[in-house]
HTML snippet that shows the backbone in 3Dmol.js (N, CA, C, O; Angstrom):
<script src="https://3Dmol.org/build/3Dmol-min.js"></script>
<div id="view" style="width:600px;height:400px;position:relative"></div>
<script>
const pdb = `
ATOM      1  N   MET A   1       0.603  -1.072  -0.348  1.00  0.00           N
ATOM      2  CA  MET A   1      -0.433   0.655  -0.299  1.00  0.00           C
ATOM      3  C   MET A   1       0.696   1.255   0.251  1.00  0.00           C
ATOM      4  O   MET A   1       1.674   1.351   0.993  1.00  0.00           O
ATOM      5  N   ASP A   2      -0.180   1.632  -0.703  1.00  0.00           N
ATOM      6  CA  ASP A   2       0.669   3.435  -0.603  1.00  0.00           C
ATOM      7  C   ASP A   2       1.194   4.559   0.186  1.00  0.00           C
ATOM      8  O   ASP A   2       0.176   5.178   0.495  1.00  0.00           O
ATOM      9  N   SER A   3       2.033   5.070   0.603  1.00  0.00           N
ATOM     10  CA  SER A   3       1.710   6.778   1.637  1.00  0.00           C
ATOM     11  C   SER A   3       1.020   7.459   0.990  1.00  0.00           C
ATOM     12  O   SER A   3       1.625   8.517   0.814  1.00  0.00           O
ATOM     13  N   SER A   4      -0.143   7.480   0.405  1.00  0.00           N
ATOM     14  CA  SER A   4      -0.780   8.349   0.402  1.00  0.00           C
ATOM     15  C   SER A   4      -1.972   7.509   0.698  1.00  0.00           C
ATOM     16  O   SER A   4      -2.683   7.948   1.602  1.00  0.00           O
ATOM     17  N   MET A   5      -2.376   6.314   0.094  1.00  0.00           N
ATOM     18  CA  MET A   5      -3.436   6.038   0.149  1.00  0.00           C
ATOM     19  C   MET A   5      -3.622   5.827   1.230  1.00  0.00           C
ATOM     20  O   MET A   5      -4.825   5.914   1.477  1.00  0.00           O
ATOM     21  N   ILE A   6      -2.330   5.280   3.073  1.00  0.00           N
ATOM     22  CA  ILE A   6      -2.243   5.150   4.202  1.00  0.00           C
ATOM     23  C   ILE A   6      -2.598   6.404   5.371  1.00  0.00           C
ATOM     24  O   ILE A   6      -2.861   6.503   6.570  1.00  0.00           O
ATOM     25  N   GLY A   7      -2.352   7.572   3.743  1.00  0.00           N
ATOM     26  CA  GLY A   7      -2.864   9.428   4.482  1.00  0.00           C
ATOM     27  C   GLY A   7      -4.181   8.976   4.215  1.00  0.00           C
ATOM     28  O   GLY A   7      -4.730   9.065   5.314  1.00  0.00           O
ATOM     29  N   LYS A   8      -5.184   8.452   3.236  1.00  0.00           N
ATOM     30  CA  LYS A   8      -6.314   8.717   3.749  1.00  0.00           C
ATOM     31  C   LYS A   8      -7.451   7.914   3.617  1.00  0.00           C
ATOM     32  O   LYS A   8      -8.612   8.030   3.225  1.00  0.00           O
ATOM     33  N   ILE A   9      -6.222   6.491   4.386  1.00  0.00           N
ATOM     34  CA  ILE A   9      -7.312   5.798   5.977  1.00  0.00           C
ATOM     35  C   ILE A   9      -6.712   6.156   7.273  1.00  0.00           C
ATOM     36  O   ILE A   9      -7.007   5.486   8.263  1.00  0.00           O
ATOM     37  N   GLU A  10      -5.754   7.326   7.377  1.00  0.00           N
ATOM     38  CA  GLU A  10      -6.148   7.931   8.505  1.00  0.00           C
ATOM     39  C   GLU A  10      -6.728   8.860   8.705  1.00  0.00           C
ATOM     40  O   GLU A  10      -6.898   9.379   9.808  1.00  0.00           O
ATOM     41  N   LYS A  11      -7.145   9.243   7.634  1.00  0.00           N
ATOM     42  CA  LYS A  11      -7.381  10.844   8.249  1.00  0.00           C
ATOM     43  C   LYS A  11      -9.443  10.175   8.169  1.00  0.00           C
ATOM     44  O   LYS A  11     -10.197  10.594   9.047  1.00  0.00           O
ATOM     45  N   ALA A  12     -10.001   9.208   7.069  1.00  0.00           N
ATOM     46  CA  ALA A  12     -10.395   8.485   7.193  1.00  0.00           C
ATOM     47  C   ALA A  12     -11.340   7.836   8.594  1.00  0.00           C
ATOM     48  O   ALA A  12     -12.550   7.641   8.707  1.00  0.00           O
ATOM     49  N   MET A  13     -10.000   7.579   9.719  1.00  0.00           N
ATOM     50  CA  MET A  13     -10.296   7.050  11.022  1.00  0.00           C
ATOM     51  C   MET A  13     -10.612   8.542  11.879  1.00  0.00           C
ATOM     52  O   MET A  13     -11.565   8.741  12.632  1.00  0.00           O
ATOM     53  N   ARG A  14      -9.217   9.774  11.423  1.00  0.00           N
ATOM     54  CA  ARG A  14      -9.943  10.565  12.404  1.00  0.00           C
ATOM     55  C   ARG A  14     -11.347  11.160  11.737  1.00  0.00           C
ATOM     56  O   ARG A  14     -12.124  11.672  12.543  1.00  0.00           O
ATOM     57  N   TYR A  15     -11.667  11.143  10.603  1.00  0.00           N
ATOM     58  CA  TYR A  15     -13.152  12.115  10.595  1.00  0.00           C
ATOM     59  C   TYR A  15     -13.951  11.194  10.997  1.00  0.00           C
ATOM     60  O   TYR A  15     -15.120  11.566  10.901  1.00  0.00           O
ATOM     61  N   ALA A  16     -13.798   9.830  11.533  1.00  0.00           N
ATOM     62  CA  ALA A  16     -15.177   9.012  11.433  1.00  0.00           C
ATOM     63  C   ALA A  16     -15.388   9.221  12.915  1.00  0.00           C
ATOM     64  O   ALA A  16     -16.524   9.009  13.337  1.00  0.00           O
ATOM     65  N   GLN A  17     -13.992   9.798  14.183  1.00  0.00           N
ATOM     66  CA  GLN A  17     -13.953  10.042  15.409  1.00  0.00           C
ATOM     67  C   GLN A  17     -14.374  11.608  15.479  1.00  0.00           C
ATOM     68  O   GLN A  17     -14.170  12.239  16.516  1.00  0.00           O
ATOM     69  N   GLU A  18     -15.174  12.427  13.948  1.00  0.00           N
ATOM     70  CA  GLU A  18     -15.772  13.547  14.090  1.00  0.00           C
ATOM     71  C   GLU A  18     -16.826  13.857  13.891  1.00  0.00           C
ATOM     72  O   GLU A  18     -17.123  15.036  13.699  1.00  0.00           O
ATOM     73  N   PRO A  19     -17.988  12.550  13.877  1.00  0.00           N
ATOM     74  CA  PRO A  19     -19.326  13.270  13.509  1.00  0.00           C
ATOM     75  C   PRO A  19     -19.984  14.154  13.477  1.00  0.00           C
ATOM     76  O   PRO A  19     -21.091  14.064  12.945  1.00  0.00           O
ATOM     77  N   ASP A  20     -19.277  16.029  14.368  1.00  0.00           N
ATOM     78  CA  ASP A  20     -20.063  16.607  14.350  1.00  0.00           C
ATOM     79  C   ASP A  20     -18.906  17.390  12.205  1.00  0.00           C
ATOM     80  O   ASP A  20     -18.993  18.393  11.496  1.00  0.00           O
ATOM     81  N   ARG A  21     -18.606  16.922  12.199  1.00  0.00           N
ATOM     82  CA  ARG A  21     -17.877  18.084  10.828  1.00  0.00           C
ATOM     83  C   ARG A  21     -19.304  16.474   9.557  1.00  0.00           C
ATOM     84  O   ARG A  21     -18.740  15.848   8.660  1.00  0.00           O
ATOM     85  N   ILE A  22     -20.632  16.244   9.781  1.00  0.00           N
ATOM     86  CA  ILE A  22     -21.682  15.892   9.139  1.00  0.00           C
ATOM     87  C   ILE A  22     -22.808  16.046   9.565  1.00  0.00           C
ATOM     88  O   ILE A  22     -23.211  15.636  10.654  1.00  0.00           O
ATOM     89  N   SER A  23     -24.079  17.277   7.916  1.00  0.00           N
ATOM     90  CA  SER A  23     -25.016  17.119   8.336  1.00  0.00           C
ATOM     91  C   SER A  23     -25.472  16.902   6.957  1.00  0.00           C
ATOM     92  O   SER A  23     -24.765  17.221   6.001  1.00  0.00           O
ATOM     93  N   PHE A  24     -26.477  16.440   6.843  1.00  0.00           N
ATOM     94  CA  PHE A  24     -27.226  15.704   6.173  1.00  0.00           C
ATOM     95  C   PHE A  24     -27.891  16.610   5.333  1.00  0.00           C
ATOM     96  O   PHE A  24     -28.274  17.684   5.796  1.00  0.00           O
ATOM     97  N   ASN A  25     -28.056  16.347   4.286  1.00  0.00           N
ATOM     98  CA  ASN A  25     -29.697  17.501   3.803  1.00  0.00           C
ATOM     99  C   ASN A  25     -30.613  16.737   2.814  1.00  0.00           C
ATOM    100  O   ASN A  25     -31.538  17.311   2.239  1.00  0.00           O
ATOM    101  N   GLN A  26     -30.273  15.173   2.599  1.00  0.00           N
ATOM    102  CA  GLN A  26     -31.477  15.111   2.423  1.00  0.00           C
ATOM    103  C   GLN A  26     -30.956  13.784   1.935  1.00  0.00           C
ATOM    104  O   GLN A  26     -29.958  13.525   1.263  1.00  0.00           O
ATOM    105  N   PHE A  27     -32.621  12.405   2.846  1.00  0.00           N
ATOM    106  CA  PHE A  27     -31.941  11.117   1.715  1.00  0.00           C
ATOM    107  C   PHE A  27     -33.408  10.606   2.411  1.00  0.00           C
ATOM    108  O   PHE A  27     -33.836  10.980   3.503  1.00  0.00           O
ATOM    109  N   GLN A  28     -34.067   9.638   1.469  1.00  0.00           N
ATOM    110  CA  GLN A  28     -34.798   8.261   2.261  1.00  0.00           C
ATOM    111  C   GLN A  28     -34.576   6.711   1.900  1.00  0.00           C
ATOM    112  O   GLN A  28     -34.425   6.141   0.820  1.00  0.00           O
ATOM    113  N   VAL A  29     -34.612   6.286   3.134  1.00  0.00           N
ATOM    114  CA  VAL A  29     -34.680   4.773   3.479  1.00  0.00           C
ATOM    115  C   VAL A  29     -35.830   4.264   3.700  1.00  0.00           C
ATOM    116  O   VAL A  29     -36.893   4.874   3.820  1.00  0.00           O
ATOM    117  N   ASN A  30     -35.551   2.557   3.788  1.00  0.00           N
ATOM    118  CA  ASN A  30     -36.719   1.589   4.110  1.00  0.00           C
ATOM    119  C   ASN A  30     -36.930   1.401   5.226  1.00  0.00           C
ATOM    120  O   ASN A  30     -36.963   1.865   4.086  1.00  0.00           O
ATOM    121  N   PHE A  31     -37.129   1.212   6.306  1.00  0.00           N
ATOM    122  CA  PHE A  31     -37.038   1.279   7.642  1.00  0.00           C
ATOM    123  C   PHE A  31     -37.819  -0.128   8.089  1.00  0.00           C
ATOM    124  O   PHE A  31     -38.887   0.148   8.635  1.00  0.00           O
ATOM    125  N   ASN A  32     -37.569  -1.568   8.002  1.00  0.00           N
ATOM    126  CA  ASN A  32     -38.362  -2.818   8.475  1.00  0.00           C
ATOM    127  C   ASN A  32     -38.875  -2.227  10.131  1.00  0.00           C
ATOM    128  O   ASN A  32     -38.093  -1.583  10.831  1.00  0.00           O
ATOM    129  N   GLY A  33     -40.124  -2.529  10.527  1.00  0.00           N
ATOM    130  CA  GLY A  33     -40.682  -1.989  11.644  1.00  0.00           C
ATOM    131  C   GLY A  33     -40.862  -2.963  12.324  1.00  0.00           C
ATOM    132  O   GLY A  33     -39.735  -3.458  12.338  1.00  0.00           O
ATOM    133  N   ASP A  34     -41.476  -3.585  12.896  1.00  0.00           N
ATOM    134  CA  ASP A  34     -41.597  -4.464  13.976  1.00  0.00           C
ATOM    135  C   ASP A  34     -43.626  -5.203  12.902  1.00  0.00           C
ATOM    136  O   ASP A  34     -44.039  -6.328  12.620  1.00  0.00           O
ATOM    137  N   HIS A  35     -43.961  -4.377  12.785  1.00  0.00           N
ATOM    138  CA  HIS A  35     -45.384  -4.657  11.471  1.00  0.00           C
ATOM    139  C   HIS A  35     -45.320  -4.322   9.984  1.00  0.00           C
ATOM    140  O   HIS A  35     -46.249  -4.785   9.324  1.00  0.00           O
ATOM    141  N   ASP A  36     -44.551  -3.722   9.434  1.00  0.00           N
ATOM    142  CA  ASP A  36     -44.215  -3.473   8.820  1.00  0.00           C
ATOM    143  C   ASP A  36     -42.774  -2.730   8.214  1.00  0.00           C
ATOM    144  O   ASP A  36     -41.729  -2.576   8.846  1.00  0.00           O
ATOM    145  N   SER A  37     -43.035  -2.347   6.879  1.00  0.00           N
ATOM    146  CA  SER A  37     -41.854  -2.156   6.163  1.00  0.00           C
ATOM    147  C   SER A  37     -42.331  -0.486   5.822  1.00  0.00           C
ATOM    148  O   SER A  37     -43.062  -0.483   4.832  1.00  0.00           O
ATOM    149  N   HIS A  38     -42.092   1.002   6.416  1.00  0.00           N
ATOM    150  CA  HIS A  38     -41.999   1.873   6.188  1.00  0.00           C
ATOM    151  C   HIS A  38     -40.771   3.302   5.574  1.00  0.00           C
ATOM    152  O   HIS A  38     -40.053   3.661   6.507  1.00  0.00           O
ATOM    153  N   THR A  39     -40.494   4.057   4.269  1.00  0.00           N
ATOM    154  CA  THR A  39     -39.934   4.395   3.979  1.00  0.00           C
ATOM    155  C   THR A  39     -40.435   5.777   4.587  1.00  0.00           C
ATOM    156  O   THR A  39     -41.566   6.226   4.772  1.00  0.00           O
ATOM    157  N   VAL A  40     -38.668   6.470   4.923  1.00  0.00           N
ATOM    158  CA  VAL A  40     -38.667   7.437   5.480  1.00  0.00           C
ATOM    159  C   VAL A  40     -37.782   8.255   5.671  1.00  0.00           C
ATOM    160  O   VAL A  40     -36.671   7.904   6.067  1.00  0.00           O
ATOM    161  N   THR A  41     -38.226  10.020   5.328  1.00  0.00           N
ATOM    162  CA  THR A  41     -37.523  10.658   4.024  1.00  0.00           C
ATOM    163  C   THR A  41     -36.474  11.813   5.125  1.00  0.00           C
ATOM    164  O   THR A  41     -36.620  11.911   6.344  1.00  0.00           O
ATOM    165  N   TYR A  42     -35.707  12.386   4.494  1.00  0.00           N
ATOM    166  CA  TYR A  42     -35.491  13.722   5.352  1.00  0.00           C
ATOM    167  C   TYR A  42     -34.857  14.725   3.848  1.00  0.00           C
ATOM    168  O   TYR A  42     -34.320  14.451   2.775  1.00  0.00           O
ATOM    169  N   SER A  43     -35.346  16.081   4.628  1.00  0.00           N
ATOM    170  CA  SER A  43     -34.900  16.791   3.525  1.00  0.00           C
ATOM    171  C   SER A  43     -34.852  18.271   3.624  1.00  0.00           C
ATOM    172  O   SER A  43     -35.832  18.953   3.923  1.00  0.00           O
ATOM    173  N   ASN A  44     -33.966  18.623   3.425  1.00  0.00           N
ATOM    174  CA  ASN A  44     -34.447  20.232   4.037  1.00  0.00           C
ATOM    175  C   ASN A  44     -34.497  20.813   5.440  1.00  0.00           C
ATOM    176  O   ASN A  44     -34.936  21.941   5.664  1.00  0.00           O
ATOM    177  N   GLY A  45     -34.069  20.062   6.297  1.00  0.00           N
ATOM    178  CA  GLY A  45     -34.677  20.013   7.561  1.00  0.00           C
ATOM    179  C   GLY A  45     -35.789  19.427   8.569  1.00  0.00           C
ATOM    180  O   GLY A  45     -36.042  19.688   9.745  1.00  0.00           O
ATOM    181  N   LYS A  46     -36.361  18.513   7.624  1.00  0.00           N
ATOM    182  CA  LYS A  46     -37.657  18.001   7.030  1.00  0.00           C
ATOM    183  C   LYS A  46     -38.033  16.930   6.868  1.00  0.00           C
ATOM    184  O   LYS A  46     -38.281  16.601   5.708  1.00  0.00           O
ATOM    185  N   TRP A  47     -38.296  15.620   8.323  1.00  0.00           N
ATOM    186  CA  TRP A  47     -38.821  14.354   8.356  1.00  0.00           C
ATOM    187  C   TRP A  47     -40.522  14.229   8.473  1.00  0.00           C
ATOM    188  O   TRP A  47     -41.422  14.602   9.226  1.00  0.00           O
ATOM    189  N   THR A  48     -40.298  13.238   6.874  1.00  0.00           N
ATOM    190  CA  THR A  48     -41.648  12.449   6.914  1.00  0.00           C
ATOM    191  C   THR A  48     -41.082  10.429   7.313  1.00  0.00           C
ATOM    192  O   THR A  48     -40.095   9.703   7.434  1.00  0.00           O
ATOM    193  N   CYS A  49     -42.583  10.431   7.355  1.00  0.00           N
ATOM    194  CA  CYS A  49     -42.551   8.804   7.519  1.00  0.00           C
ATOM    195  C   CYS A  49     -43.576   8.874   7.217  1.00  0.00           C
ATOM    196  O   CYS A  49     -44.447   9.694   7.509  1.00  0.00           O
ATOM    197  N   ASP A  50     -43.582   7.236   6.032  1.00  0.00           N
ATOM    198  CA  ASP A  50     -45.702   6.939   5.656  1.00  0.00           C
ATOM    199  C   ASP A  50     -46.367   6.110   6.291  1.00  0.00           C
ATOM    200  O   ASP A  50     -47.371   5.571   5.824  1.00  0.00           O
ATOM    201  N   CYS A  51     -45.815   5.845   7.678  1.00  0.00           N
ATOM    202  CA  CYS A  51     -46.151   5.742   8.955  1.00  0.00           C
ATOM    203  C   CYS A  51     -47.717   6.185   8.820  1.00  0.00           C
ATOM    204  O   CYS A  51     -48.045   6.615   7.714  1.00  0.00           O
ATOM    205  N   GLY A  52     -48.823   6.116   9.948  1.00  0.00           N
ATOM    206  CA  GLY A  52     -49.576   6.708  10.903  1.00  0.00           C
ATOM    207  C   GLY A  52     -49.604   7.756  11.388  1.00  0.00           C
ATOM    208  O   GLY A  52     -50.186   8.837  11.302  1.00  0.00           O
ATOM    209  N   PHE A  53     -48.245   6.842  12.379  1.00  0.00           N
ATOM    210  CA  PHE A  53     -48.732   8.196  13.242  1.00  0.00           C
ATOM    211  C   PHE A  53     -47.908   9.144  12.764  1.00  0.00           C
ATOM    212  O   PHE A  53     -48.674  10.024  12.372  1.00  0.00           O
ATOM    213  N   PHE A  54     -46.243   9.664  12.462  1.00  0.00           N
ATOM    214  CA  PHE A  54     -46.364   9.970  12.198  1.00  0.00           C
ATOM    215  C   PHE A  54     -47.658  11.502  11.093  1.00  0.00           C
ATOM    216  O   PHE A  54     -47.784  12.712  11.277  1.00  0.00           O
ATOM    217  N   GLY A  55     -48.212  10.681  10.214  1.00  0.00           N
ATOM    218  CA  GLY A  55     -49.144  11.625  10.050  1.00  0.00           C
ATOM    219  C   GLY A  55     -50.076  12.478  11.075  1.00  0.00           C
ATOM    220  O   GLY A  55     -50.575  13.603  11.039  1.00  0.00           O
ATOM    221  N   ALA A  56     -50.070  11.482  11.937  1.00  0.00           N
ATOM    222  CA  ALA A  56     -51.058  12.927  13.068  1.00  0.00           C
ATOM    223  C   ALA A  56     -50.149  13.103  13.848  1.00  0.00           C
ATOM    224  O   ALA A  56     -50.843  13.321  14.841  1.00  0.00           O
ATOM    225  N   ARG A  57     -48.573  13.230  14.397  1.00  0.00           N
ATOM    226  CA  ARG A  57     -48.096  13.686  15.227  1.00  0.00           C
ATOM    227  C   ARG A  57     -46.405  13.997  14.941  1.00  0.00           C
ATOM    228  O   ARG A  57     -45.648  14.356  15.843  1.00  0.00           O
ATOM    229  N   GLY A  58     -46.054  13.823  13.769  1.00  0.00           N
ATOM    230  CA  GLY A  58     -45.351  14.730  13.074  1.00  0.00           C
ATOM    231  C   GLY A  58     -43.951  14.055  13.908  1.00  0.00           C
ATOM    232  O   GLY A  58     -43.177  14.738  14.579  1.00  0.00           O
ATOM    233  N   VAL A  59     -43.870  13.039  13.760  1.00  0.00           N
ATOM    234  CA  VAL A  59     -43.051  12.109  15.201  1.00  0.00           C
ATOM    235  C   VAL A  59     -42.981  10.820  15.096  1.00  0.00           C
ATOM    236  O   VAL A  59     -44.200  10.838  14.922  1.00  0.00           O
ATOM    237  N   CYS A  60     -42.818  10.112  15.056  1.00  0.00           N
ATOM    238  CA  CYS A  60     -42.619   8.485  14.797  1.00  0.00           C
ATOM    239  C   CYS A  60     -41.755   7.844  15.736  1.00  0.00           C
ATOM    240  O   CYS A  60     -40.826   8.559  16.112  1.00  0.00           O
ATOM    241  N   SER A  61     -41.803   6.733  16.200  1.00  0.00           N
ATOM    242  CA  SER A  61     -40.446   5.329  16.515  1.00  0.00           C
ATOM    243  C   SER A  61     -39.245   5.627  15.563  1.00  0.00           C
ATOM    244  O   SER A  61     -38.122   5.986  15.918  1.00  0.00           O
ATOM    245  N   HIS A  62     -39.942   5.288  13.537  1.00  0.00           N
ATOM    246  CA  HIS A  62     -38.730   5.315  12.591  1.00  0.00           C
ATOM    247  C   HIS A  62     -37.674   7.246  12.714  1.00  0.00           C
ATOM    248  O   HIS A  62     -36.512   7.595  12.924  1.00  0.00           O
ATOM    249  N   VAL A  63     -38.640   7.746  12.506  1.00  0.00           N
ATOM    250  CA  VAL A  63     -37.665   8.589  12.732  1.00  0.00           C
ATOM    251  C   VAL A  63     -37.051   8.858  14.255  1.00  0.00           C
ATOM    252  O   VAL A  63     -35.919   9.311  14.425  1.00  0.00           O
ATOM    253  N   MET A  64     -37.788   8.581  15.131  1.00  0.00           N
ATOM    254  CA  MET A  64     -37.025   9.586  16.175  1.00  0.00           C
ATOM    255  C   MET A  64     -35.618   8.163  16.585  1.00  0.00           C
ATOM    256  O   MET A  64     -34.599   8.371  17.244  1.00  0.00           O
ATOM    257  N   THR A  65     -36.137   6.480  15.789  1.00  0.00           N
ATOM    258  CA  THR A  65     -34.728   5.569  15.474  1.00  0.00           C
ATOM    259  C   THR A  65     -33.084   6.508  15.044  1.00  0.00           C
ATOM    260  O   THR A  65     -31.942   6.456  15.499  1.00  0.00           O
ATOM    261  N   LEU A  66     -33.634   7.160  14.156  1.00  0.00           N
ATOM    262  CA  LEU A  66     -33.061   7.931  12.720  1.00  0.00           C
ATOM    263  C   LEU A  66     -32.270   8.995  13.484  1.00  0.00           C
ATOM    264  O   LEU A  66     -31.151   9.165  13.000  1.00  0.00           O
ATOM    265  N   GLU A  67     -32.550   9.760  14.553  1.00  0.00           N
ATOM    266  CA  GLU A  67     -32.681  10.551  14.819  1.00  0.00           C
ATOM    267  C   GLU A  67     -31.174  10.301  15.837  1.00  0.00           C
ATOM    268  O   GLU A  67     -30.185  11.033  15.879  1.00  0.00           O
ATOM    269  N   ARG A  68     -31.430   9.009  16.595  1.00  0.00           N
ATOM    270  CA  ARG A  68     -30.535   8.398  18.078  1.00  0.00           C
ATOM    271  C   ARG A  68     -28.958   8.410  16.772  1.00  0.00           C
ATOM    272  O   ARG A  68     -27.829   8.856  16.974  1.00  0.00           O
ATOM    273  N   ILE A  69     -29.728   7.499  15.053  1.00  0.00           N
ATOM    274  CA  ILE A  69     -28.352   6.824  14.991  1.00  0.00           C
ATOM    275  C   ILE A  69     -27.340   7.924  14.451  1.00  0.00           C
ATOM    276  O   ILE A  69     -26.181   7.558  14.254  1.00  0.00           O
ATOM    277  N   LEU A  70     -27.710   9.321  14.181  1.00  0.00           N
ATOM    278  CA  LEU A  70     -27.637  10.832  13.511  1.00  0.00           C
ATOM    279  C   LEU A  70     -27.506  11.904  14.396  1.00  0.00           C
ATOM    280  O   LEU A  70     -27.244  13.081  14.146  1.00  0.00           O
ATOM    281  N   MET A  71     -27.677  11.464  15.242  1.00  0.00           N
ATOM    282  CA  MET A  71     -27.352  12.663  16.651  1.00  0.00           C
ATOM    283  C   MET A  71     -26.131  13.966  15.914  1.00  0.00           C
ATOM    284  O   MET A  71     -24.965  13.718  15.607  1.00  0.00           O
ATOM    285  N   GLY A  72     -26.620  14.916  15.818  1.00  0.00           N
ATOM    286  CA  GLY A  72     -26.093  15.421  15.593  1.00  0.00           C
ATOM    287  C   GLY A  72     -25.309  16.016  14.276  1.00  0.00           C
ATOM    288  O   GLY A  72     -24.407  16.853  14.239  1.00  0.00           O
ATOM    289  N   MET A  73     -26.030  15.221  13.082  1.00  0.00           N
ATOM    290  CA  MET A  73     -26.558  15.445  11.885  1.00  0.00           C
ATOM    291  C   MET A  73     -27.224  15.943  11.203  1.00  0.00           C
ATOM    292  O   MET A  73     -26.847  16.293  10.085  1.00  0.00           O
ATOM    293  N   VAL A  74     -28.737  16.189  11.761  1.00  0.00           N
ATOM    294  CA  VAL A  74     -29.911  15.606  11.581  1.00  0.00           C
ATOM    295  C   VAL A  74     -30.467  16.881  12.468  1.00  0.00           C
ATOM    296  O   VAL A  74     -30.135  17.201  13.610  1.00  0.00           O
ATOM    297  N   THR A  75     -31.372  17.476  11.628  1.00  0.00           N
ATOM    298  CA  THR A  75     -32.251  18.147  12.671  1.00  0.00           C
ATOM    299  C   THR A  75     -33.664  16.669  13.274  1.00  0.00           C
ATOM    300  O   THR A  75     -34.082  15.630  12.764  1.00  0.00           O
ATOM    301  N   PRO A  76     -33.987  17.586  14.847  1.00  0.00           N
ATOM    302  CA  PRO A  76     -34.842  16.885  14.970  1.00  0.00           C
ATOM    303  C   PRO A  76     -36.113  16.679  14.418  1.00  0.00           C
ATOM    304  O   PRO A  76     -36.363  17.785  13.939  1.00  0.00           O
ATOM    305  N   ALA A  77     -36.696  16.238  14.278  1.00  0.00           N
ATOM    306  CA  ALA A  77     -38.659  16.172  14.216  1.00  0.00           C
ATOM    307  C   ALA A  77     -38.770  17.017  15.344  1.00  0.00           C
ATOM    308  O   ALA A  77     -38.223  16.973  16.446  1.00  0.00           O
ATOM    309  N   GLN A  78     -40.124  18.305  14.519  1.00  0.00           N
ATOM    310  CA  GLN A  78     -41.435  18.542  15.504  1.00  0.00           C
ATOM    311  C   GLN A  78     -42.046  18.533  15.395  1.00  0.00           C
ATOM    312  O   GLN A  78     -42.637  19.006  14.424  1.00  0.00           O
ATOM    313  N   ALA A  79     -42.939  17.378  17.291  1.00  0.00           N
ATOM    314  CA  ALA A  79     -44.076  16.696  17.666  1.00  0.00           C
ATOM    315  C   ALA A  79     -44.427  17.706  17.188  1.00  0.00           C
ATOM    316  O   ALA A  79     -43.845  18.786  17.090  1.00  0.00           O
ATOM    317  N   VAL A  80     -45.941  17.207  16.696  1.00  0.00           N
ATOM    318  CA  VAL A  80     -47.481  18.418  16.982  1.00  0.00           C
ATOM    319  C   VAL A  80     -48.302  17.708  18.279  1.00  0.00           C
ATOM    320  O   VAL A  80     -48.895  16.641  18.435  1.00  0.00           O
ATOM    321  N   PRO A  81     -48.081  18.603  18.921  1.00  0.00           N
ATOM    322  CA  PRO A  81     -48.706  18.813  20.242  1.00  0.00           C
ATOM    323  C   PRO A  81     -50.130  17.959  20.265  1.00  0.00           C
ATOM    324  O   PRO A  81     -50.658  17.580  19.220  1.00  0.00           O
ATOM    325  N   MET A  82     -50.530  17.776  21.204  1.00  0.00           N
ATOM    326  CA  MET A  82     -52.123  16.699  21.425  1.00  0.00           C
ATOM    327  C   MET A  82     -53.403  18.077  21.191  1.00  0.00           C
ATOM    328  O   MET A  82     -53.191  19.265  21.434  1.00  0.00           O
ATOM    329  N   PRO A  83     -54.651  17.510  20.687  1.00  0.00           N
ATOM    330  CA  PRO A  83     -55.513  18.529  20.998  1.00  0.00           C
ATOM    331  C   PRO A  83     -55.531  18.831  22.388  1.00  0.00           C
ATOM    332  O   PRO A  83     -55.008  17.960  23.083  1.00  0.00           O
ATOM    333  N   ALA A  84     -56.095  20.057  23.130  1.00  0.00           N
ATOM    334  CA  ALA A  84     -56.689  19.421  24.162  1.00  0.00           C
ATOM    335  C   ALA A  84     -57.920  18.877  24.176  1.00  0.00           C
ATOM    336  O   ALA A  84     -58.338  18.323  25.193  1.00  0.00           O
TER     337      ALA A  84
END
`;
const viewer = $3Dmol.createViewer("view");
viewer.addModel(pdb, "pdb");
viewer.setStyle({}, {cartoon: {color: "spectrum"}});
viewer.zoomTo();
viewer.render();
</script>
């Protein structure tokens, strides 16, 4: 392995320890939940999920899971308050 590749590997290892360097603009994932599969998207700081709970509340377990995994790299979803 040449020295330039070794340097790139070392840099990648350092970058991996500094996740605050990364922020996502958009992505789409398939999330295999307990009862069904769902499509979750993130675009320009906004989340969507095709599950029924997200449609009513603006947040769901699928989105919350991805927020935990990507903590610091995405904007958290804004939950819709329950009506009084």
